[in-house]
N, C-alpha and C positions, 0 to 999 in steps of 0.2 A: 301439515296437509290434513292429517286426520282430525285435528282440532277444528280446522275450518269446515271440513265436511260435516262434523258433528254440529257445529253452530248453524250450518245451513239447514240441518234437520229441525233445529229449534226455531229458526226464523223462517223456514219454509224453502222448498226447492221444487223445480219442475223437471219433468222428463221431456226432452226435446227430440223432435225428428227433423233432420235437415237433409235436403236432396239437391244435388247439383253436380257439375263436372269439376268443380274446384274445391272439393272437400278438404284436400291436404292443405291448400292455401288458407282455407277457413280456420283449420286447426292451428296452423303456424301463427296466424294473426292473434288468435285467442291466447296462445302461449306467450307471445311477445307482450301482450297487454296484461299478462298475469291473471287471466280469467280462469277460475277453477272449474274444470269439467271432469266428470268421473263416470265410471261404469259405462265405457264406450262399447258399442256393439255395431258392427258394420253389416249391412245387408246389400249384397251385390257390390257394384263398384261405385255407385253414385248416391247411396243412402246411408245415413249414419244416425244412431240413437245415442243419447248421452244425458246425464243429469247436470244441472247447474243451479245456482242460487237464484231466487226470484229477482234480486237486485241486479243481476247480471243480464237479465233477459233483454232489456232495452238496448244495451250495448251489442248484444249478439245479433239483434235485428239489423243494426247498422252494418255489422261485418258481413252478414248474409247478403244484404243488398249490394255491398261492395264486391262480393265474390260471385254474384249472380246465382245465389242458392235460395231455395224455398225453405222457410222455417215454420214449424208448427209445434204447438204445445200438445203433447200426448197425455200427460197426467200431471197432477199437482199433489205434492206430498208435504208433510210437516205439520207442526202444531198450529200455525196460523190458519191453514186450510181446514183442519179438524175443528177448530173453534168456530170458524165461519160457518161450517156445515151444520153445527149444532147450536148456533147462537140463539135460536128460538126455543131451544129446549133448556130452560133454566134449571130444571131438576138435574139434568145430566151435568151441566156445568158446575152446579153446586156439589154434586157427588164427586166430580173430578177434583174440585178444590179441596173437598174434605179428605180425599185419598192422599193428595199432596201434603196436607197438613199432618195426617196420620203418619205418613212415611217420614216426614221431617222430625216429628216427635220420637218415633220409633228408633231413629238413628242414634239416639242418646242412650240406648239400652243394649244389653247383651241378650241376643235371642237364640244363640247356638253355642254350644261348647264342644269343640272338636278335640278329641284326645288322640295324640300320635305317640306310639310306643316303639322304641327301638327293638328290632329283631322279633317283632310280634309277641313280645312277652305279655303275660297276663297280670293285671292288678285287680284283685278282688275288691269290690265295693268302692272303687276309686271315685265314681260319680257321687256317692253319698258323702265320702270324706271331703271332696272338693266343696260340696254344698255346706258342710259343717264348718269349714275354715273360711267361708265367705264368698265363694264363687258359685252363683246359681243363675238360672235363666230368669230374665226379667229385671236383673239388677242394673242400676244406672252405672254407666262407665265412670262417672266422676266419683262414685263411692267405692271403686275397686282399687285397692293398693296391692299391686302384684308382688312386691317384695314381702309384704306381710303375709300374703296368702302362701307364697313359696316357703317361707320360714315355718309357718304353722303346719303345712303339709309334711315337710321333712321331719319335724319334731313328732308328728303324729304317727308316721310310718317309717319303719327302719328298712323297708325293702326298696326304697327309692334312693338312687345315687345322685341323680341330677334332675332338676325341674326347670323348664323354660316356659314362659308365657308370652304370646304375641297376639295383639289385638288387630284384627283386620275387619273394617266395617262394623257389623254387629256380631261378628264371629270371633270368639276367643279360642285360640289354638293353644292347647296345653301339651307340651312335649315332655315325655318321661323316659328316663333310663333306669333300668332295674339294677339294684345293688346285688353283688354276689354275696351269697351266704358264706361267711368266713368263720372258722373256729376261733376260739379265744387264743390269742397269741401270748405266750409267756416269754418275757425278755430273757436273752441268753445269760444275763447277769444274775438272774433269779434262780434259786434252788428249786428243783422240781423232780417228781417221780414220773414215770410213764405208767399209766393204768390202761386196762383193756376197756375199749368202748363197745366190744361185741363179745358174744359167747362162741367158743370154738376150741379147736385143738391146734397148738403151736406147731408149725411146720418149719419155721426158720426164725432164728434170732441172732442178730449181729449187733453187739453193743459197742458203741464208740466212746461213751462216757457214762459212768455209773456202774452199778452192780446188778447183774441179772438175777431176777427172783424166780424165773421159770426156765424150763428147758424144753427142747423139742420133744413132742409127744404129750406134754402136759395139757390137761383140759382146764380152760380158764372161763370164768364168768365175767359179766360186765362189772367193772370196778376193781377187778383183781390187779394188784401191783405187778407189773411185768418187769420193770427195771427200777431199782431203788436209786434215789438221787444222792447217794453217798458212796464213797470209796474208802477202803481201809488199807493203810500201808504199814509196813513193819516198823518204820521209824516216824512216820507222820501221824499215825493213828487214824481215827475216823475224820474225814473231811467231806463236807457237803458240796455237791456239784449240780449242774444243770444236765439231767439225764438225756442222752441221745442214743437212738438205736433204730435199726431196721427190723421190723417184726412182721412175719406173715403167719396166717392161721387158716385152717380149713373151717369155713363157716357154713352152717346149714340154713337155707331159706325154705320155709315151708308155707304152702298155700292150700286152702281147701275150698271146695265148691260142691253144691248139691244140685243135681239135675233131675227134675221129675220126668217120669216116663211119658206123662201126658201134660202138654202145656197149651195155653191159649195164646195164639199169635194174633196181633193186630196189624193189619195191612191196609194200605190205601186202595180205594177202588178207582181213583182217577177222576171222580166226580167232585165238583166244588161249587160253592156259591159265595158271592162277595157282598159285603155290606160296607157302606161308606159313611163318613162323618166329617165334621169340621171342628178343629180345635183352635181356639183363640186363647193363647197363653195357657192357662190351666183349666179353662172352661171348654167342655166338649159337647157338641151337638151331634147326635146320631140320627141317621135316617134309616130306621129299622125296616126290614123287609118282612117282618112277622116271624112266626115260628119256623125253625129250620125244617126242611123236608127230610133231613137225614136223621136216622135213629142214633147212629154213632158218628162222631166227627171230632177232628182236632181243629183248634182255632189258632190262627196265626195273625198277629196284628202288626201292621206296618204303618209308619208315620213319615210323611214326606213334607218337609217344611218349604214354604214359599221363600224364594229369594229373587231379588232384582238382578244382582250381579253375583259373581262367584263367592263373595264373602259378605254380601249385604242381605242378611236373613230378616224376615218379618215374623211377628208373633202369631202367624197364621199357618196352619198345616192341615193337610188332608190325611185322615185316618182311614186306612183300608183294612177291613177285617175279613179274612178268608177262612171259610169253613171247608175243610177237606173231609169227605166222607171216608169212613173206615169200616172194616168188617172184621169180625172175630171168628177165628177158625181153630178148631181143635187139631193139634198135631201129635201124633203118636211116635215115640222113639223105641227102638229095640234097646236091650241092655248095652249092646256093642255101640250103637249110634250115640246113646246118651254118654257113654264112657268117652268116646272119641271127641264129642262136643265139649265135655268138661275139660279134658286134657288140652284141647286147642285153646280154650279161653284162658286157662291158667298159664300156658306157655306164652301167650301174647302179653300177659301181665308181667311175666318174668323178663321178656325181651325189652320192655320199656324200662325196667329197673336195673338190669345188669348190662352195662355198656360193653365191657370186654368179655366176649364170649370164649376167648381162649383160656380164661381162668376157671371155667366150669369143668370140673373133673368127674362129676357123676350126676346122674338123675335117677331118682327112685319114684315109682308110681305105685300107690296103693289104692284099691277100690273096695268099697263096702256096699254090697248090694242089699237093698231093702225091698219091701213089698211094692211101694209106689215110686221109689226114687233110688238114685245111686249117689253115693258120696265119693268124691275123688280127692285124693291127697297127693300132691306133687312136691318133692323135696329136691332142691338143687344143692350140691356140694360145690363150694366155690373157694378158690384161694384168694384171700384178700389181705391187704395191708391193714393192720390194726394198731391201736395205741394212741393215746392223747396225753398231753402234759397236764400235771396236777401240781400246783404250787405246794411247797413244803411249808407248813405253818408251825412256827415254834411257840 
């Protein structure tokens, strides 16, 4: 049905008004004769409006006469009527033909790259890397080898676990799944020590395999051997093992920040001006409005690509440049206000880094007041599991 309606638009259709006391009979006859009518709208009890193909009109006139209904064409739609309306305008027709040819040629190229990432993860410079491995705007579809691009991208980046590519129209959809950062895994059959990967004070050590090299209360640095990958027996002597242990330490995390007593804040006034341009592939045409009336402003650029359907993009886009007026104001802080602001900012940073808040055992705050600024130092004491495997090389 939808295909036939679409074809009627290509070949032309008419909007019909029919009036009479036997409208239901008229519709029943049309249905029996398999005449396509759509977009029906009834007015009162004896008037009906609907669309139908131009080839069906003569048959509808016969049915209307048979059912004693008056029939009238309200409007004519579709390509044939458009061409007829502009048949004397050769330039328009030529322009229309040129557009059709351009669209047909453009359909053989990629004009948009849509990147979809699982769980809203971030991939830095992914667009540049895709272009480097062979996927870029304006490239012919026939020149794109998706398997080769996927293999090159995975070799280039170790933060990608899976890549999928799907071509729809002139839109290439690239789907990415981020790889979890995993520490180097030492096989259980290999001999290894456990070394410290952080600096702190040992608060718990429970050795399952190997020989402890530290005890509770010891201060360790990064790289210190915590558990040796060997064991000594009275009768077996020294034998090497794969060290295993649960080790916890008190770790200090320190951050510093300097807050001036006087700062210059930039805020938006709410006033803005827009400038537009047209971009054809990589060639941009701007329509300047002259010098901005704002003394200070931020510029935001947006690009909206033309598309005929959901995934059929064209190499044409509208570029909108928005200038938002800003103003600079001096803001004065008291010593206490500057101190509280600095502590708040540092605590927000710690909150993002330390997931398990129950492991925080203490928080120390030191401030150093100066003539024009204050320096704040915040230290968190946190219980953390430490230790990483290090192979024993003979």
